[in-house]
C-alpha positions in Angstrom: 0.0 0.0 0.0 1.6 3.2 -1.2 1.4 5.4 2.0 4.6 7.4 2.2 6.6 8.0 5.4 9.9 9.6 6.1 11.6 8.9 9.5 14.9 10.2 10.9 17.7 11.7 8.8 17.9 11.1 5.0 19.7 12.8 2.1 17.7 15.2 -0.2 18.2 12.9 -3.2 18.1 9.1 -3.2 21.2 7.0 -4.3 23.5 9.9 -3.6 26.3 10.5 -1.1 25.1 10.7 2.5 28.0 11.0 5.0 28.4 10.7 8.8 30.0 13.4 10.9 33.4 11.6 10.5 33.1 11.7 6.8 32.3 8.0 6.3 29.4 7.1 4.0 26.2 5.7 5.4 25.2 2.4 3.7 22.0 2.7 1.7 19.7 -0.4 1.5 16.7 -0.7 -0.8 14.0 -3.0 0.7 11.6 -3.6 -2.1 8.9 -6.0 -3.4 8.5 -7.7 -6.7 12.0 -7.1 -8.1 12.1 -3.3 -8.0 8.6 -3.1 -9.4 6.4 -2.5 -6.4 6.5 -0.8 -3.0 9.9 -0.1 -1.4 11.7 1.9 1.3 15.3 3.2 1.5 17.2 2.6 4.7 20.5 4.3 5.7 22.7 2.1 7.9 25.8 2.8 10.0 27.1 -0.7 9.2 27.0 -2.9 6.1 23.6 -4.6 6.1 24.8 -7.7 4.2 27.8 -8.5 6.5 27.8 -11.9 8.1 30.3 -13.3 10.6 29.1 -16.9 10.8 26.0 -19.0 10.0 24.6 -22.4 11.2 21.3 -24.3 10.6 18.4 -23.4 12.8 15.2 -25.5 13.1 12.1 -23.3 13.1 10.0 -25.9 14.9 7.5 -28.6 13.9 6.0 -27.3 10.7 4.6 -30.7 9.6 1.1 -30.9 8.2 -1.3 -33.8 7.7 -4.5 -33.8 5.7 -7.9 -33.0 7.3 -9.0 -36.6 6.9 -11.7 -37.7 7.2 -12.9 -34.3 5.9 -14.7 -32.8 9.0 -15.5 -29.5 10.5 -13.3 -29.1 13.6 -13.3 -27.2 16.9 -9.7 -26.4 18.2 -9.1 -25.1 21.7 -6.0 -23.1 21.3 -5.7 -22.0 25.0 -4.9 -25.6 25.8 -1.6 -25.3 24.0 0.1 -23.2 26.7 -0.1 -23.4 30.5 1.2 -20.7 32.8 4.8 -22.0 33.1 5.1 -22.7 29.3 3.9 -19.3 28.3 6.1 -17.4 30.8 9.2 -19.1 29.3 8.1 -18.9 25.7 8.6 -16.1 23.2 6.5 -14.9 20.2 9.0 -16.3 17.6 10.3 -19.6 18.8 7.3 -20.5 20.9 4.8 -20.7 18.0 2.7 -23.8 17.5 1.6 -24.5 14.0 -2.2 -25.0 13.8 -3.2 -25.0 10.1 -1.5 -24.4 6.8 -1.1 -24.9 3.1 1.2 -23.7 0.3 -0.2 -20.1 0.7 -0.6 -19.5 4.4 0.3 -20.8 7.8 -1.6 -20.1 11.0 0.1 -20.4 14.3 -0.6 -19.6 18.0 1.6 -18.6 20.8 1.4 -17.4 24.4 4.6 -15.7 25.5 6.1 -13.8 28.3 9.8 -13.7 27.3 11.6 -11.4 24.9 12.2 -13.0 21.5 15.4 -13.3 19.6 16.1 -11.1 16.6 14.2 -12.7 13.7 13.1 -12.2 10.2 10.8 -14.2 8.0 12.3 -14.4 4.5 9.4 -16.4 3.1 6.5 -13.9 3.4 4.8 -11.2 5.3 3.4 -11.8 8.8 0.1 -10.5 10.2 0.1 -11.0 14.0 -3.2 -10.5 15.8 -2.7 -9.7 19.5 -5.5 -11.6 21.3 -4.3 -10.3 24.7 -1.3 -8.4 26.1 0.9 -5.5 25.3 4.5 -4.6 24.7 6.9 -3.4 22.0 8.1 -4.9 18.7 11.5 -3.5 17.8 12.3 -3.4 14.1 15.0 -2.2 11.7 12.5 0.6 10.8 11.9 1.7 14.5 9.8 0.5 17.4 6.1 -0.2 17.4 4.0 -0.4 20.6 1.3 -3.0 20.5 -1.8 -3.8 22.7 -4.8 -6.1 22.8 -6.7 -6.0 19.5 -3.8 -4.9 17.4 -2.9 -6.4 14.0 0.9 -6.1 13.6 1.8 -6.2 9.9 5.4 -7.2 9.4 6.8 -7.0 5.9 8.8 -10.0 4.6 12.4 -10.0 5.6 12.1 -7.3 8.3 14.4 -7.9 11.2 12.6 -7.5 14.4 12.1 -8.8 18.0 9.1 -9.0 20.3 9.3 -7.6 23.9 6.2 -8.3 26.0 5.5 -5.7 28.7 7.2 -6.7 32.0 5.2 -9.3 33.9 2.7 -9.9 31.2 1.8 -12.7 28.8 1.1 -11.9 25.1 -1.3 -14.2 23.3 -0.9 -13.9 19.6 -2.6 -15.4 16.5 0.0 -15.5 13.7 -0.9 -15.5 10.0 2.1 -16.0 7.7 2.0 -15.6 3.9 4.0 -18.5 2.5 5.6 -16.9 -0.5 3.1 -17.9 -3.2 2.6 -15.0 -5.6 5.0 -12.8 -3.6 4.0 -13.7 0.0 2.5 -10.3 0.8 -0.4 -9.2 3.0 -2.2 -5.9 2.4 -5.6 -4.1 2.5 -8.0 -5.4 -0.2 -7.5 -3.9 -3.6 -11.1 -2.9 -3.7 -10.5 -0.5 -0.8 -7.7 1.3 -2.6 -7.5 3.9 -5.4 -5.2 3.1 -8.3 -2.5 5.1 -6.6 -2.9 3.2 -3.2 -5.1 5.6 -1.1 -7.7 4.0 1.1 -11.1 5.0 -0.4 -14.2 6.4 1.2 -16.0 3.1 1.3 -13.1 1.3 3.1 -13.9 0.4 6.7 -10.6 2.1 7.9 -8.2 4.8 6.7 -4.6 5.8 6.9 -5.2 7.6 10.2 -5.8 4.2 11.7 -2.4 2.8 10.7 0.5 3.4 13.1 4.0 3.1 11.9 7.4 3.8 13.6 7.9 7.4 14.6 11.7 7.6 14.9 14.8 5.5 14.3 15.7 2.8 16.8 19.5 2.9 17.2 21.1 0.0 19.0 24.8 -0.8 19.3 26.4 -4.2 19.5 28.8 -6.6 17.9 28.4 -10.3 16.9 24.6 -10.2 17.1 22.5 -13.3 16.4 19.6 -13.2 14.0 17.3 -16.1 13.2 16.0 -16.3 9.6 13.2 -18.5 8.4 13.6 -19.1 4.6 12.7 -21.4 1.8 14.6 -24.7 1.1 14.3 -27.6 -1.3 12.4 -29.5 1.4 10.0 -26.7 2.1 11.0 -24.4 5.1 14.3 -24.2 6.8 16.1 -21.8 9.1 19.6 -20.2 9.6 21.1 -18.7 12.7 23.4 -15.8 11.5 25.9 -13.8 13.5 26.3 -10.3 12.1 29.2 -7.9 13.0 27.0 -4.9 13.9 23.5 -4.6 15.3 20.8 -4.6 12.6 19.0 -1.7 14.4 21.6 0.8 13.2 19.3 2.8 10.8 19.6 6.6 11.1 16.7 7.3 8.7 14.5 5.8 6.0 11.7 6.8 3.7 9.2 5.0 1.4 6.0 3.0 1.3 7.1 -0.4 2.8 7.3 -0.7 6.6 5.7 -2.4 9.6 2.6 -0.9 11.1 -0.2 -1.7 13.6 -4.0 -1.4 13.1 -6.3 -2.0 16.0 -9.5 -3.9 15.5 -11.4 -1.2 17.4 -10.8 1.2 14.5 -12.6 -1.1 12.0 -15.9 0.4 11.1 -18.4 -2.4 10.4 -20.6 -2.3 7.3 -24.2 -3.4 8.1 -27.5 -3.6 6.3 -31.2 -4.3 6.5 -30.6 -8.0 5.9 -27.6 -10.2 6.6 -24.4 -9.0 4.9 -21.9 -11.5 3.4 -18.4 -12.1 4.8 -16.6 -9.9 2.3 -17.9 -6.8 4.1 -15.8 -7.8 7.1 -12.6 -8.1 5.2 -9.6 -6.3 6.5 -6.5 -7.7 4.6 -5.8 -10.1 1.7 -2.9 -12.3 0.6 -2.3 -14.6 -2.3 -5.1 -17.1 -2.2 -6.4 -16.1 1.2 -8.3 -13.3 2.9 -8.5 -12.0 6.5 -11.8 -10.7 7.9 -12.8 -9.5 11.4 -16.2 -9.7 13.0 -16.5 -6.8 15.5 -19.3 -5.7 17.9 -22.0 -4.1 15.7 -25.6 -3.4 15.1 -27.2 -6.2 13.1 -29.9 -6.5 10.4 -32.9 -4.2 10.8 -35.4 -5.5 8.2 -38.6 -6.4 10.1 -38.3 -10.0 9.1 -34.5 -10.3 9.2 -32.6 -13.3 10.7 -29.4 -11.9 12.1 -27.3 -15.0 12.3 -25.8 -16.2 9.0 -27.7 -18.5 6.6 -26.3 -22.0 5.8 -23.7 -21.9 3.2 -21.3 -24.3 1.4 -17.7 -23.0 1.0 -17.4 -24.3 -2.6 -14.0 -22.7 -3.2 -12.5 -22.1 0.3 -11.9 -23.4 3.8 -13.1 -21.1 6.5 -11.2 -20.6 9.8 -12.8 -18.6 12.6 -10.7 -17.6 15.6 -13.0 -16.5 18.5 -11.5 -13.7 20.5 -14.2 -12.2 22.8 -18.0 -11.8 23.3 -20.9 -14.1 22.6 -21.3 -16.1 19.4 -25.0 -16.3 18.6 -24.5 -18.8 15.8 -22.4 -21.2 17.8 -24.4 -21.4 21.1 -24.3 -24.9 22.6 -21.1 -26.1 20.9 -18.5 -25.3 23.5 -16.9 -22.7 21.3 -15.7 -19.6 23.2 -12.7 -17.3 23.4 -9.6 -19.1 22.3 -11.5 -21.5 20.0 -11.0 -22.0 16.3 -13.7 -23.5 14.1 -12.6 -25.0 10.8 -15.2 -25.4 8.1 -13.6 -27.1 5.1 -14.5 -26.5 1.5 -17.2 -28.7 0.2 -19.0 -28.9 3.6 -22.1 -26.9 4.3 -22.2 -25.1 7.6 -24.2 -22.4 9.4 -25.8 -21.7 12.7 -26.4 -24.4 15.3 -29.9 -25.7 15.8 -32.1 -23.1 17.4 -29.7 -20.2 16.7 -31.8 -18.8 13.8 -35.0 -18.6 15.8 -33.1 -17.3 18.9 -31.5 -14.5 17.0 -34.7 -12.9 15.7 -35.3 -9.6 17.3 -31.7 -9.0 18.3 -30.4 -5.5 17.5 -26.7 -6.0 18.2 -24.0 -8.7 18.3 -21.3 -8.4 20.9 -18.6 -10.6 19.3 -15.0 -10.3 18.2 -13.5 -12.9 15.8 -10.8 -13.1 13.2 -11.6 -15.2 10.1 -9.2 -16.5 7.5 -10.6 -17.9 4.2 -8.2 -19.9 2.1 -8.7 -20.9 -1.6 -6.7 -24.2 -1.2 -7.4 -26.9 1.3 -5.9 -26.5 4.8 -4.0 -29.2 6.5 -3.6 -29.8 10.2 -0.5 -28.8 12.2 0.6 -30.3 15.5 -1.3 -27.6 17.3 -4.6 -28.5 15.7 -4.1 -32.2 16.4 -3.4 -31.5 20.0 -6.5 -29.4 20.6 -9.3 -30.9 18.4 -12.3 -31.6 20.5 -13.3 -34.5 18.2 -17.0 -34.0 18.4 -17.8 -30.6 16.9 -18.9 -32.1 13.6 -21.9 -33.7 15.4 -23.2 -30.3 16.7 -25.7 -29.8 13.9 -27.4 -33.2 14.5 -30.4 -33.1 16.7 
């Protein structure tokens, strides 16, 4: 999304001499998408950004996937993945548990109280939804504060680390683009002008996006950075040691950078009768979309049925992460905050028995959920297999 920012000190003309007080040149780095043909930013480093002292393999964790077989709707209880001791010692990067995935997107969950190592995902962008907690994510572009309800959008190959607020646990729902078609996550194209401005009908605008405000200068030598990257076997990792701290950028400008967007700033689109899921969309990636269902007034036609109608996902799998509130369409299933429902393509789903009649006359839904729809089948990660309740598929049978 072409929304220009300029932070810190930069020269008046790009790709020209920019010198430190001692006369040495700063090192200019172009961070750009799609081979110099899309959004980019120019960063000015004190040290050489490509310098490496040593490298060794790093294992990013269990990223194995198995088919959803037999093909079933599933209820996953993500809060069961971490107890108090495990979350206190965990961090937002290495503590992730893979829940669902395919060639386009991976969905993980983590509860963490410890600072993360320096890390960058060289495969695709990351969209991290903060279910609960607060803290700071430090990046090569500067620092971002985050809080409950924030989406943190981290561009591909951005070096960063997560620092939960002292004494707190951060619960995060991590959506990673996997590199297909570029591996990027951005606002839907229909919300944007041809030049990249968010349009009047979009449910949020540039004022709601919060990027770094100033450079984050750190000093250090022989600094470790974990990098997740592609390999012949799928996904691999490398632990690098670099001679100078990556957070040595004195200034940058451009249209590619990390930012936060809080779900409270999403303005829901409503109507007289039930609106389809695309009105709830907030971001999109290659072959998947991200939507959020926020507290809102509901349908006001005199004969309206506020809960959704039954529908078959002919082209997509639907993943709903339940964050807070009451879920009128899922009453009686055991679904609550921390749950995921997976409704696979080719399987009709909709409200539980009695929910349609029970919703008539309601004027407002008090619910918060994040939905990911994928256009290729999702497989089950170890986090899904560990938390599947095994009985959700029976919940529509009387």
